[in-house]
MDAnalysis code that builds the backbone (N, CA, C; Angstrom):
import MDAnalysis as mda
import numpy as np

u = mda.Universe.empty(693, n_residues=231, atom_resindex=np.repeat(np.arange(231), 3), trajectory=True)
u.add_TopologyAttr("name", ["N", "CA", "C"] * 231)
u.add_TopologyAttr("resid", np.arange(1, 232))
u.add_TopologyAttr("resname", ["MET", "HIS", "ASP", "LYS", "LYS", "ILE", "ALA", "VAL", "SER", "LEU", "ALA", "THR", "LEU", "GLU", "SER", "HIS", "ASN", "HIS", "ILE", "VAL", "GLY", "ASP", "ILE", "GLU", "ARG", "GLY", "VAL", "LYS", "VAL", "TYR", "ASN", "SER", "GLY", "GLY", "VAL", "GLU", "PHE", "GLU", "GLU", "CYS", "GLU", "PRO", "ASN", "VAL", "TYR", "TRP", "ALA", "ARG", "VAL", "PRO", "HIS", "LYS", "GLY", "GLU", "MET", "LYS", "ASN", "VAL", "SER", "VAL", "SER", "PHE", "THR", "LYS", "ASP", "GLY", "GLN", "ASP", "LEU", "SER", "ARG", "HIS", "TYR", "CYS", "GLN", "CYS", "THR", "ALA", "HIS", "ASN", "ASN", "ASN", "GLU", "ALA", "VAL", "CYS", "ARG", "HIS", "VAL", "VAL", "ALA", "ALA", "VAL", "LEU", "THR", "ILE", "GLN", "GLY", "GLY", "GLU", "ALA", "TYR", "SER", "LYS", "MET", "GLU", "LEU", "GLY", "LYS", "ALA", "TYR", "LYS", "PHE", "GLU", "SER", "ARG", "VAL", "THR", "ASP", "VAL", "ASP", "THR", "ALA", "ARG", "ALA", "TYR", "GLY", "SER", "GLY", "ASP", "LEU", "GLU", "VAL", "LEU", "ALA", "THR", "PRO", "ARG", "LEU", "VAL", "ALA", "LEU", "MET", "GLU", "TYR", "ALA", "ALA", "TYR", "THR", "LEU", "LEU", "GLU", "ALA", "GLU", "LEU", "GLU", "GLU", "GLY", "GLN", "THR", "SER", "VAL", "GLY", "ALA", "ASN", "ILE", "ASN", "ILE", "THR", "HIS", "THR", "ALA", "ALA", "SER", "PRO", "VAL", "GLY", "ILE", "SER", "LEU", "GLU", "ILE", "THR", "ALA", "LYS", "ILE", "THR", "SER", "VAL", "ARG", "GLY", "ARG", "THR", "ILE", "ILE", "PHE", "GLU", "VAL", "THR", "ALA", "SER", "ASP", "GLU", "GLY", "GLY", "GLU", "ILE", "GLY", "LYS", "GLY", "THR", "HIS", "THR", "ARG", "VAL", "ILE", "VAL", "ASP", "GLY", "GLU", "LYS", "LEU", "LEU", "ALA", "LYS", "ALA", "LYS", "SER", "LYS", "LEU", "SER"])
u.atoms.positions = np.array([
    [-48.604, -19.117, -60.408],
    [-47.984, -19.326, -58.952],
    [-46.777, -19.884, -58.887],
    [-45.782, -19.317, -58.102],
    [-44.552, -20.132, -57.983],
    [-44.252, -20.894, -57.522],
    [-43.641, -21.988, -57.447],
    [-43.538, -23.291, -56.613],
    [-42.850, -23.000, -55.184],
    [-41.728, -22.434, -55.050],
    [-41.259, -21.920, -53.681],
    [-42.262, -21.899, -52.573],
    [-41.929, -22.213, -51.502],
    [-42.882, -22.238, -50.670],
    [-42.662, -20.594, -49.315],
    [-43.399, -19.975, -49.808],
    [-43.412, -18.807, -49.001],
    [-44.414, -18.647, -48.038],
    [-44.243, -18.587, -46.414],
    [-45.181, -18.439, -45.166],
    [-44.990, -17.634, -44.430],
    [-45.169, -16.387, -44.731],
    [-44.914, -15.615, -43.655],
    [-45.935, -15.014, -42.727],
    [-46.366, -15.649, -41.575],
    [-47.394, -15.457, -40.627],
    [-47.130, -13.719, -40.337],
    [-49.005, -13.381, -40.252],
    [-49.267, -11.867, -40.317],
    [-48.607, -11.663, -38.505],
    [-48.404, -12.885, -37.383],
    [-47.361, -12.454, -36.086],
    [-46.239, -12.148, -36.546],
    [-45.389, -12.938, -37.170],
    [-43.957, -12.513, -37.858],
    [-43.797, -11.201, -38.324],
    [-44.922, -10.399, -39.194],
    [-44.908, -9.096, -40.136],
    [-45.367, -8.265, -38.875],
    [-46.116, -8.486, -37.754],
    [-46.100, -7.826, -36.630],
    [-45.030, -7.678, -35.561],
    [-44.371, -8.775, -35.978],
    [-42.860, -8.968, -35.239],
    [-41.877, -8.051, -35.427],
    [-41.466, -7.116, -36.817],
    [-40.825, -6.752, -36.922],
    [-41.175, -5.222, -36.367],
    [-40.324, -4.635, -36.579],
    [-40.681, -3.133, -36.401],
    [-41.633, -2.711, -37.792],
    [-42.741, -2.139, -37.520],
    [-43.743, -2.095, -37.947],
    [-44.615, -0.401, -38.395],
    [-45.084, 0.199, -39.268],
    [-46.053, 1.220, -39.053],
    [-47.157, 0.512, -38.026],
    [-47.669, 1.563, -37.272],
    [-49.025, 1.130, -36.202],
    [-50.106, 1.256, -37.276],
    [-50.726, 0.186, -37.525],
    [-51.961, 0.302, -38.001],
    [-51.863, -0.267, -39.928],
    [-50.186, -0.463, -39.834],
    [-50.237, -0.896, -41.375],
    [-50.407, -2.304, -41.952],
    [-50.568, -3.331, -40.639],
    [-50.578, -4.721, -40.662],
    [-52.114, -4.932, -41.177],
    [-53.141, -4.319, -40.678],
    [-54.235, -4.430, -41.432],
    [-54.415, -3.604, -42.481],
    [-53.737, -2.429, -42.431],
    [-53.813, -2.003, -43.901],
    [-53.674, -2.810, -45.077],
    [-52.325, -3.082, -45.165],
    [-51.916, -3.903, -45.977],
    [-52.670, -5.017, -46.299],
    [-53.487, -5.862, -45.241],
    [-54.447, -6.608, -45.829],
    [-55.334, -6.548, -46.455],
    [-55.847, -5.237, -46.186],
    [-56.557, -4.645, -47.225],
    [-56.415, -4.685, -48.474],
    [-54.920, -4.142, -48.755],
    [-54.660, -3.556, -49.840],
    [-54.566, -4.902, -50.408],
    [-54.261, -5.766, -50.103],
    [-53.852, -7.512, -50.688],
    [-55.401, -7.515, -51.098],
    [-56.348, -7.660, -50.377],
    [-57.447, -8.089, -50.363],
    [-58.381, -7.614, -51.926],
    [-58.175, -6.216, -51.973],
    [-58.091, -4.896, -53.334],
    [-57.635, -6.025, -54.490],
    [-56.579, -6.502, -54.555],
    [-55.859, -7.019, -55.534],
    [-54.968, -5.782, -56.338],
    [-54.430, -6.137, -57.569],
    [-53.550, -5.089, -58.445],
    [-52.266, -5.080, -57.974],
    [-51.646, -6.152, -57.002],
    [-50.423, -6.165, -56.390],
    [-49.659, -7.308, -57.881],
    [-48.485, -6.347, -58.326],
    [-47.505, -7.269, -59.278],
    [-46.607, -7.585, -58.721],
    [-45.626, -9.095, -59.057],
    [-44.280, -9.263, -58.447],
    [-43.842, -10.106, -60.009],
    [-42.396, -10.353, -59.015],
    [-41.452, -11.238, -60.009],
    [-40.521, -11.596, -59.085],
    [-39.901, -13.022, -59.315],
    [-38.791, -13.134, -58.687],
    [-37.671, -13.071, -59.456],
    [-36.973, -11.840, -58.930],
    [-35.480, -11.856, -59.446],
    [-34.528, -12.767, -59.269],
    [-34.537, -13.285, -58.036],
    [-33.349, -14.440, -57.757],
    [-34.255, -15.024, -56.793],
    [-33.381, -16.067, -56.396],
    [-34.250, -16.657, -55.608],
    [-34.400, -16.256, -54.097],
    [-35.490, -16.178, -53.858],
    [-35.984, -15.956, -52.135],
    [-36.323, -13.989, -52.433],
    [-36.134, -13.468, -53.512],
    [-36.028, -12.528, -53.421],
    [-36.220, -11.644, -54.513],
    [-37.647, -10.498, -54.275],
    [-38.730, -10.448, -55.351],
    [-39.080, -8.617, -55.581],
    [-39.505, -8.205, -56.307],
    [-39.483, -7.339, -56.756],
    [-41.271, -7.012, -57.254],
    [-42.304, -6.147, -56.136],
    [-42.966, -5.961, -56.697],
    [-43.500, -4.385, -56.752],
    [-44.870, -4.353, -57.410],
    [-45.842, -3.068, -57.391],
    [-46.912, -2.971, -57.134],
    [-47.204, -2.245, -56.245],
    [-48.449, -2.186, -55.051],
    [-49.636, -0.695, -55.852],
    [-50.290, -0.902, -55.487],
    [-51.520, 0.302, -55.818],
    [-51.497, 0.842, -54.848],
    [-51.428, 2.539, -54.837],
    [-51.749, 3.255, -53.567],
    [-52.221, 4.384, -54.406],
    [-53.749, 4.991, -53.844],
    [-53.598, 6.360, -54.192],
    [-53.652, 6.704, -55.886],
    [-53.672, 5.709, -56.603],
    [-53.781, 6.048, -58.167],
    [-52.592, 5.829, -58.621],
    [-52.091, 5.419, -57.695],
    [-50.048, 5.173, -58.248],
    [-49.762, 3.724, -58.033],
    [-48.264, 3.341, -58.448],
    [-47.906, 2.558, -58.052],
    [-47.027, 2.661, -57.028],
    [-46.718, 1.895, -56.204],
    [-45.761, 1.973, -55.118],
    [-44.361, 1.000, -55.253],
    [-42.939, 0.893, -55.791],
    [-42.049, -0.006, -55.794],
    [-41.483, -0.452, -54.591],
    [-41.472, -1.813, -54.275],
    [-41.551, -2.772, -52.969],
    [-40.499, -3.694, -53.350],
    [-39.676, -3.892, -52.380],
    [-38.729, -4.845, -52.350],
    [-38.010, -6.373, -51.277],
    [-38.967, -7.007, -51.375],
    [-38.937, -8.244, -50.459],
    [-37.764, -9.827, -50.806],
    [-36.545, -9.656, -49.412],
    [-36.291, -11.029, -49.543],
    [-36.825, -11.705, -48.227],
    [-36.502, -13.140, -48.847],
    [-37.092, -14.017, -47.391],
    [-35.872, -15.308, -47.303],
    [-36.125, -15.314, -45.832],
    [-34.737, -16.389, -45.370],
    [-35.183, -17.341, -46.083],
    [-33.961, -18.444, -45.855],
    [-33.912, -19.648, -46.430],
    [-35.427, -20.212, -46.772],
    [-35.819, -20.535, -45.118],
    [-36.949, -21.403, -44.890],
    [-38.249, -20.637, -45.236],
    [-38.151, -19.467, -45.925],
    [-39.111, -18.606, -46.560],
    [-40.330, -18.503, -45.235],
    [-39.815, -18.030, -44.284],
    [-41.094, -18.356, -43.119],
    [-40.755, -16.920, -42.349],
    [-39.884, -16.432, -43.047],
    [-39.473, -14.704, -42.342],
    [-39.201, -13.912, -43.531],
    [-39.068, -12.406, -43.042],
    [-38.205, -11.640, -44.069],
    [-37.051, -11.096, -43.750],
    [-36.306, -11.255, -44.543],
    [-34.309, -10.957, -44.340],
    [-34.084, -9.485, -44.650],
    [-34.822, -9.010, -45.603],
    [-35.021, -7.532, -45.922],
    [-35.814, -6.946, -46.706],
    [-36.479, -6.009, -46.550],
    [-37.516, -5.434, -47.245],
    [-37.105, -3.692, -47.639],
    [-37.432, -3.460, -48.629],
    [-37.850, -2.054, -49.105],
    [-38.808, -1.422, -49.549],
    [-39.647, -0.229, -49.065],
    [-40.391, 1.046, -49.973],
    [-40.258, 1.630, -50.139],
    [-40.872, 2.361, -51.601],
    [-40.519, 3.949, -51.332],
    [-41.194, 5.049, -50.609],
    [-41.989, 4.300, -50.027],
    [-42.857, 5.404, -48.606],
    [-42.164, 5.640, -48.048],
    [-41.592, 4.564, -47.179],
    [-40.534, 4.536, -46.063],
    [-38.901, 4.979, -46.044],
    [-38.576, 4.735, -47.577],
    [-36.971, 5.267, -47.615],
    [-36.719, 6.309, -47.361],
    [-37.671, 7.600, -47.649],
    [-37.139, 8.442, -47.948],
    [-37.156, 9.386, -46.094],
    [-37.490, 8.838, -45.501],
    [-37.774, 8.897, -44.005],
    [-36.265, 8.162, -43.134],
    [-35.466, 6.880, -44.372],
    [-34.810, 6.188, -43.682],
    [-35.631, 5.565, -42.424],
    [-36.640, 5.023, -42.800],
    [-37.635, 4.084, -41.596],
    [-37.293, 2.724, -42.149],
    [-37.427, 1.927, -41.651],
    [-36.660, 0.574, -42.154],
    [-37.877, -0.386, -41.604],
    [-38.934, 0.479, -40.871],
    [-40.730, -0.441, -40.561],
    [-40.955, -1.039, -41.956],
    [-41.693, -2.098, -41.609],
    [-42.311, -2.549, -42.554],
    [-43.951, -2.000, -42.740],
    [-44.614, -1.483, -43.715],
    [-45.254, -0.640, -44.154],
    [-46.431, -1.585, -44.722],
    [-47.456, -0.448, -45.059],
    [-48.802, -1.486, -45.817],
    [-48.420, -2.240, -46.915],
    [-47.406, -1.781, -48.111],
    [-46.908, -1.691, -49.607],
    [-46.350, -3.033, -49.041],
    [-45.277, -3.349, -48.250],
    [-44.784, -4.731, -47.880],
    [-45.882, -5.896, -47.829],
    [-46.327, -5.363, -46.513],
    [-47.274, -6.561, -46.171],
    [-48.261, -7.002, -47.637],
    [-48.714, -6.249, -48.213],
    [-49.333, -6.531, -49.348],
    [-48.667, -7.079, -50.208],
    [-47.459, -7.098, -50.885],
    [-46.414, -7.704, -51.439],
    [-46.395, -9.071, -50.779],
    [-45.716, -9.126, -49.772],
    [-45.671, -10.702, -48.995],
    [-46.781, -11.276, -49.294],
    [-48.275, -10.758, -48.896],
    [-49.458, -11.509, -48.834],
    [-49.396, -12.634, -50.172],
    [-49.122, -11.404, -51.288],
    [-49.820, -11.595, -52.690],
    [-48.204, -12.708, -53.389],
    [-47.385, -12.706, -52.916],
    [-46.284, -13.233, -53.332],
    [-46.692, -14.668, -52.844],
    [-46.894, -14.755, -51.317],
    [-47.136, -16.034, -51.014],
    [-48.739, -16.665, -51.220],
    [-49.587, -15.873, -51.728],
    [-50.962, -16.501, -52.136],
    [-51.717, -16.326, -50.803],
    [-51.792, -15.254, -50.294],
    [-52.767, -15.536, -48.813],
    [-52.069, -15.095, -47.295],
    [-52.954, -15.081, -46.504],
    [-52.357, -15.094, -45.198],
    [-51.717, -16.755, -44.791],
    [-50.643, -16.895, -44.446],
    [-49.722, -17.829, -44.204],
    [-50.598, -18.714, -42.850],
    [-51.370, -19.991, -42.179],
    [-51.726, -20.261, -41.452],
    [-50.875, -20.619, -40.453],
    [-51.177, -20.019, -38.805],
    [-50.212, -20.202, -38.245],
    [-50.927, -20.220, -36.713],
    [-51.021, -20.804, -36.047],
    [-51.654, -20.945, -34.752],
    [-50.856, -19.984, -33.448],
    [-49.790, -19.132, -33.875],
    [-48.815, -18.309, -32.999],
    [-49.344, -17.340, -32.776],
    [-50.303, -16.744, -32.096],
    [-50.497, -15.086, -31.365],
    [-49.406, -14.592, -30.625],
    [-49.803, -13.584, -31.046],
    [-48.861, -12.304, -29.670],
    [-49.640, -12.522, -28.511],
    [-49.168, -12.100, -27.796],
    [-49.602, -12.057, -26.372],
    [-50.276, -13.411, -25.443],
    [-50.201, -14.475, -26.577],
    [-51.187, -15.816, -25.955],
    [-49.742, -16.346, -24.997],
    [-50.314, -16.706, -23.827],
    [-49.948, -16.815, -22.477],
    [-50.144, -18.287, -21.943],
    [-49.137, -18.621, -21.309],
    [-49.770, -19.884, -20.660],
    [-49.060, -19.678, -18.993],
    [-50.008, -20.288, -17.653],
    [-49.717, -19.972, -16.406],
    [-49.770, -21.185, -15.763],
    [-48.943, -21.801, -15.055],
    [-49.168, -22.958, -14.073],
    [-48.674, -22.935, -12.848],
    [-49.053, -23.373, -11.694],
    [-48.753, -23.454, -10.557],
    [-48.204, -24.438, -10.112],
    [-46.365, -24.238, -8.924],
    [-45.944, -25.096, -8.429],
    [-45.820, -24.803, -6.915],
    [-44.754, -25.902, -5.975],
    [-44.765, -25.337, -4.763],
    [-43.256, -26.335, -4.823],
    [-42.419, -25.002, -3.935],
    [-40.754, -25.364, -3.984],
    [-41.004, -26.863, -3.035],
    [-40.105, -27.632, -3.234],
    [-39.720, -28.589, -2.386],
    [-38.252, -28.548, -1.921],
    [-38.147, -29.775, -1.447],
    [-36.350, -29.740, -0.954],
    [-35.599, -30.099, -2.161],
    [-36.004, -30.713, -3.418],
    [-35.266, -30.762, -4.268],
    [-35.184, -30.071, -5.379],
    [-35.649, -28.748, -5.097],
    [-35.772, -27.299, -5.860],
    [-35.226, -26.826, -5.102],
    [-34.433, -26.558, -3.908],
    [-33.632, -25.764, -3.724],
    [-31.992, -25.600, -4.091],
    [-31.100, -24.482, -3.663],
    [-30.065, -24.167, -3.993],
    [-28.784, -25.299, -3.445],
    [-29.392, -25.656, -2.724],
    [-28.474, -26.680, -1.854],
    [-28.652, -27.931, -2.189],
    [-29.939, -28.397, -3.083],
    [-30.178, -29.358, -3.486],
    [-29.383, -29.614, -5.123],
    [-29.529, -28.504, -5.603],
    [-28.667, -28.274, -7.143],
    [-27.511, -27.964, -6.998],
    [-26.882, -27.726, -5.711],
    [-24.920, -27.018, -5.882],
    [-24.662, -26.035, -6.067],
    [-25.995, -25.075, -6.382],
    [-26.043, -23.700, -6.952],
    [-25.781, -22.858, -5.407],
    [-25.805, -23.005, -4.423],
    [-25.787, -22.243, -2.988],
    [-26.047, -23.015, -2.018],
    [-25.939, -23.158, -0.800],
    [-25.830, -23.754, 0.306],
    [-27.692, -23.547, 1.239],
    [-28.418, -22.689, 0.744],
    [-29.340, -22.226, 1.482],
    [-30.728, -22.845, 1.170],
    [-31.301, -22.903, 1.509],
    [-33.331, -23.921, 1.347],
    [-33.770, -23.294, 0.514],
    [-33.720, -22.397, -0.531],
    [-34.378, -21.497, -1.077],
    [-34.330, -21.855, -2.506],
    [-35.616, -21.678, -3.252],
    [-35.456, -22.040, -4.596],
    [-34.510, -21.790, -5.118],
    [-33.866, -22.694, -6.383],
    [-32.595, -22.508, -6.707],
    [-32.902, -21.661, -8.370],
    [-32.221, -20.831, -8.663],
    [-31.974, -20.107, -9.891],
    [-32.245, -21.162, -10.966],
    [-31.345, -22.372, -11.110],
    [-31.792, -23.043, -12.695],
    [-32.967, -23.817, -12.100],
    [-33.483, -24.127, -11.343],
    [-34.799, -24.431, -11.042],
    [-35.646, -23.471, -11.609],
    [-35.993, -22.504, -11.340],
    [-36.606, -20.929, -11.661],
    [-36.605, -20.993, -12.902],
    [-35.393, -21.621, -13.746],
    [-34.694, -21.227, -15.073],
    [-35.630, -22.114, -15.918],
    [-35.639, -23.387, -15.219],
    [-36.199, -24.819, -15.792],
    [-38.059, -24.603, -15.838],
    [-38.158, -23.741, -14.812],
    [-39.843, -23.936, -14.720],
    [-40.092, -22.761, -15.619],
    [-39.598, -21.695, -16.081],
    [-40.001, -20.900, -16.998],
    [-39.753, -21.626, -18.252],
    [-38.526, -22.512, -18.253],
    [-38.749, -22.884, -19.682],
    [-40.097, -23.953, -20.095],
    [-40.709, -24.680, -18.869],
    [-41.342, -25.530, -19.312],
    [-42.540, -24.782, -19.301],
    [-43.139, -23.664, -18.565],
    [-44.111, -23.015, -19.380],
    [-44.021, -22.417, -20.749],
    [-42.800, -21.962, -21.292],
    [-42.851, -21.897, -22.634],
    [-42.793, -22.914, -23.489],
    [-42.365, -24.088, -23.398],
    [-42.562, -25.493, -24.242],
    [-44.235, -25.771, -24.154],
    [-44.048, -25.526, -23.073],
    [-45.717, -26.175, -23.036],
    [-46.595, -25.447, -23.779],
    [-46.681, -24.030, -23.760],
    [-47.621, -23.658, -24.478],
    [-47.108, -23.315, -26.147],
    [-46.465, -23.887, -26.046],
    [-45.967, -23.931, -27.681],
    [-46.213, -25.517, -27.998],
    [-45.915, -26.311, -27.412],
    [-46.560, -27.745, -27.545],
    [-47.377, -27.811, -28.433],
    [-48.863, -27.593, -27.893],
    [-49.900, -27.532, -28.544],
    [-50.141, -26.691, -29.833],
    [-49.391, -25.810, -30.263],
    [-49.552, -25.560, -31.389],
    [-48.752, -25.690, -32.593],
    [-47.701, -26.821, -32.486],
    [-46.667, -27.479, -33.390],
    [-47.500, -28.054, -34.035],
    [-46.949, -28.393, -35.113],
    [-47.124, -29.612, -36.397],
    [-46.689, -30.690, -35.801],
    [-47.312, -32.195, -36.503],
    [-46.583, -33.714, -35.937],
    [-45.541, -33.434, -36.306],
    [-44.293, -33.865, -35.409],
    [-43.068, -34.203, -35.547],
    [-42.026, -33.203, -35.128],
    [-42.767, -31.962, -35.129],
    [-42.251, -30.558, -34.407],
    [-41.981, -30.857, -33.134],
    [-40.944, -30.729, -32.564],
    [-40.981, -29.745, -30.797],
    [-40.231, -28.565, -30.601],
    [-40.040, -27.882, -30.095],
    [-39.410, -26.742, -29.896],
    [-38.067, -26.615, -28.325],
    [-36.973, -26.097, -29.288],
    [-35.850, -26.302, -28.100],
    [-35.672, -24.740, -27.857],
    [-34.935, -24.788, -26.320],
    [-34.290, -23.563, -25.915],
    [-33.055, -23.143, -26.603],
    [-33.248, -21.466, -26.879],
    [-32.300, -21.228, -27.417],
    [-31.042, -20.301, -26.813],
    [-31.994, -19.161, -26.013],
    [-31.446, -18.500, -25.217],
    [-32.402, -18.210, -23.583],
    [-31.752, -17.827, -22.884],
    [-32.888, -17.511, -21.601],
    [-31.889, -16.258, -20.836],
    [-32.789, -14.911, -20.609],
    [-32.099, -14.119, -19.671],
    [-32.975, -13.572, -18.867],
    [-33.082, -14.077, -17.681],
    [-33.831, -13.406, -16.404],
    [-33.116, -13.087, -15.124],
    [-33.508, -12.526, -14.228],
    [-33.014, -11.983, -13.010],
    [-33.980, -12.464, -12.297],
    [-33.441, -12.950, -10.618],
    [-33.546, -13.675, -9.899],
    [-33.834, -13.148, -8.404],
    [-35.369, -12.521, -8.266],
    [-34.985, -11.023, -7.334],
    [-35.504, -11.275, -6.007],
    [-35.881, -12.592, -5.937],
    [-36.585, -12.953, -4.185],
    [-36.178, -14.509, -4.262],
    [-36.208, -14.438, -2.292],
    [-35.777, -16.056, -2.458],
    [-36.928, -16.423, -2.279],
    [-37.453, -18.011, -2.359],
    [-38.726, -18.639, -1.972],
    [-38.268, -19.523, -1.173],
    [-38.665, -19.926, 0.224],
    [-38.865, -20.744, 0.987],
    [-39.322, -22.436, 0.626],
    [-38.637, -23.277, 1.128],
    [-39.823, -24.941, 0.913],
    [-40.977, -24.282, 1.188],
    [-42.035, -24.974, 0.864],
    [-43.415, -25.256, 0.850],
    [-43.984, -24.017, 0.377],
    [-43.747, -22.775, 0.143],
    [-44.320, -21.996, -0.838],
    [-44.622, -22.389, -1.990],
    [-45.882, -21.599, -2.055],
    [-46.037, -21.440, -3.696],
    [-45.803, -20.609, -5.193],
    [-45.786, -21.285, -5.930],
    [-45.554, -20.499, -7.271],
    [-46.099, -20.342, -8.498],
    [-46.124, -19.280, -9.402],
    [-46.931, -19.065, -10.170],
    [-45.892, -18.360, -11.370],
    [-45.991, -19.703, -12.397],
    [-45.057, -19.256, -13.541],
    [-45.761, -18.837, -15.055],
    [-45.574, -18.165, -15.454],
    [-46.024, -17.563, -16.881],
    [-45.299, -17.250, -18.032],
    [-45.702, -17.785, -18.915],
    [-44.968, -17.688, -20.168],
    [-45.716, -16.724, -21.318],
    [-45.236, -15.830, -21.809],
    [-45.973, -14.950, -23.015],
    [-45.200, -14.905, -23.884],
    [-45.900, -15.145, -25.388],
    [-45.110, -14.730, -26.573],
    [-45.446, -13.605, -26.746],
    [-43.993, -12.881, -27.431],
    [-43.643, -11.169, -27.255],
    [-43.284, -11.126, -29.176],
    [-42.279, -12.341, -29.278],
    [-42.059, -11.846, -31.260],
    [-42.131, -13.420, -31.678],
    [-42.611, -13.503, -33.070],
    [-42.720, -14.666, -33.720],
    [-41.534, -14.026, -34.703],
    [-40.922, -14.783, -35.093],
    [-39.739, -14.651, -36.151],
    [-39.562, -15.869, -37.113],
    [-40.514, -16.243, -37.657],
    [-40.408, -17.738, -38.540],
    [-40.239, -18.913, -37.262],
    [-39.782, -19.899, -37.827],
    [-39.930, -20.529, -36.174],
    [-39.250, -19.926, -35.016],
    [-38.677, -18.902, -35.059],
    [-38.076, -18.008, -33.439],
    [-39.209, -17.739, -32.670],
    [-39.104, -18.236, -31.561],
    [-40.572, -17.580, -30.824],
    [-39.823, -17.123, -29.620],
    [-40.178, -15.524, -29.268],
    [-39.838, -15.164, -27.829],
    [-40.681, -14.556, -26.805],
    [-40.499, -15.195, -25.490],
    [-41.380, -15.142, -24.919],
    [-41.047, -14.012, -23.549],
    [-42.191, -13.412, -23.102],
    [-41.548, -12.980, -21.578],
    [-42.235, -13.742, -20.815],
    [-41.127, -14.080, -19.952],
    [-41.439, -15.176, -18.659],
    [-41.389, -14.356, -17.494],
    [-42.504, -14.595, -16.650],
    [-42.218, -13.992, -14.937],
    [-42.664, -15.277, -14.253],
    [-42.409, -14.767, -12.856],
    [-42.548, -15.934, -11.906],
    [-42.986, -15.170, -10.478],
    [-43.745, -15.587, -9.417],
    [-43.927, -14.751, -8.687],
    [-44.439, -15.985, -7.661],
    [-44.513, -15.816, -6.137],
    [-44.574, -16.673, -5.266],
    [-45.478, -15.966, -4.005],
    [-45.981, -16.487, -3.079],
    [-47.411, -15.740, -1.991],
    [-46.686, -14.496, -1.774],
    [-45.133, -14.165, -1.848],
    [-44.948, -12.637, -1.524],
    [-44.886, -11.712, -2.534],
    [-44.710, -11.924, -3.693],
    [-45.124, -11.160, -5.120],
    [-44.125, -11.997, -6.118],
    [-43.263, -10.891, -6.883],
    [-42.624, -11.084, -8.076],
    [-41.334, -11.908, -7.614],
    [-41.136, -12.746, -7.979],
    [-39.364, -13.076, -7.858],
    [-38.498, -13.206, -8.604],
    [-39.530, -13.067, -9.760],
    [-38.267, -13.049, -11.376],
    [-39.004, -12.835, -12.569],
    [-37.775, -12.257, -13.346],
    [-38.933, -12.383, -15.219],
    [-37.650, -11.981, -16.039],
    [-38.198, -11.820, -17.122],
    [-36.712, -11.742, -18.289],
    [-37.354, -12.293, -19.467],
    [-36.606, -13.025, -20.610],
    [-37.203, -13.421, -21.847],
    [-36.537, -14.524, -22.026],
    [-37.104, -15.211, -23.103],
    [-36.641, -16.761, -23.166],
    [-36.893, -17.075, -24.803],
    [-36.194, -17.466, -25.601],
    [-35.968, -17.858, -26.987],
    [-36.200, -19.181, -27.270],
    [-37.372, -19.590, -28.100],
    [-36.954, -21.087, -28.339],
    [-37.001, -20.988, -29.707],
    [-36.793, -22.389, -30.248],
    [-36.563, -22.470, -31.995],
    [-37.498, -23.832, -32.357],
    [-38.491, -23.800, -33.483],
    [-39.263, -24.727, -33.459],
    [-38.690, -25.436, -34.585],
    [-38.312, -27.306, -34.460],
    [-37.223, -27.947, -34.645],
    [-38.295, -29.142, -35.557],
    [-37.585, -29.683, -36.146],
    [-38.072, -31.045, -36.658],
    [-37.515, -32.244, -35.349],
    [-38.254, -32.668, -34.465],
    [-37.440, -33.082, -33.380],
    [-36.603, -34.405, -34.107],
    [-37.149, -35.903, -34.950],
    [-36.537, -36.593, -35.273],
    [-34.644, -36.173, -35.843],
    [-35.209, -34.911, -36.658],
    [-33.463, -35.111, -37.588],
    [-32.544, -33.982, -36.435],
    [-32.987, -33.193, -35.259],
    [-32.319, -32.871, -34.148],
    [-31.514, -34.088, -33.377],
    [-32.637, -34.364, -32.853],
    [-31.632, -35.995, -32.585],
    [-30.830, -36.490, -33.340],
    [-31.366, -37.007, -34.161],
    [-29.865, -37.980, -35.118],
    [-28.738, -36.965, -35.592],
    [-28.850, -35.498, -35.826],
    [-27.604, -34.844, -35.674],
    [-27.117, -34.718, -34.290],
    [-27.765, -34.808, -33.476],
    [-26.976, -34.553, -31.972],
    [-26.418, -35.799, -31.920],
    [-27.037, -37.202, -31.842],
    [-26.512, -38.552, -31.881],
    [-25.464, -39.018, -32.540],
    [-25.203, -38.466, -34.066],
    [-24.055, -38.196, -35.086],
    [-22.665, -37.977, -33.921],
    [-22.699, -37.540, -33.210],
    [-21.358, -36.844, -32.744],
    [-20.884, -37.911, -31.683],
    [-21.383, -38.791, -31.438],
    [-21.165, -40.385, -30.842],
    [-20.067, -41.126, -31.495],
    [-20.930, -40.434, -32.954],
    [-19.698, -41.615, -34.359],
    [-18.316, -41.384, -34.086],
])
């Protein structure tokens, strides 16, 4: 077995464009054995995967940290110009890394919490407007908190997550005193990059929705790099 750490989770494979059912079928091909592979350059592998009495040629390139695919190719999809992950790519990845990579990240996992609009949450208080209704920056912070909290329980010691992107629409005003419900749901896992669907509603219905991206990092290293800017 090679020394390089390759650890692509099934959730990451599923987050790529993939042929329906071929994640599960690829696991079965892997468990049946017979996949051959070799590393032709750092993080780039060729593999031969059994399929109905013949062998399919597969190539797989991994990201530098080994937690995601950067490129992949299989004979079975190439003739249709289809770049979807197929069962042969799945079987090759699992064989190269020595099995299913352990991950707490699951597509569809969600976290929901309730809050209430107070005087300090308003557009007037934030300086983003002059009305005493929920400020859009506060809504963004609540959505980020939901995603951050969902990930917090899934991380290893020393890890944390940082916001990388958020794109939402704030569609309805919420007055001081009204109750809010904020939800974050994992929709994509690409190695250390996690994408969420975020939604918010008050007692009158939906008030906002969108997507939020967070990246898992080493907390101490990131903080040290940030502080180095002061030197």
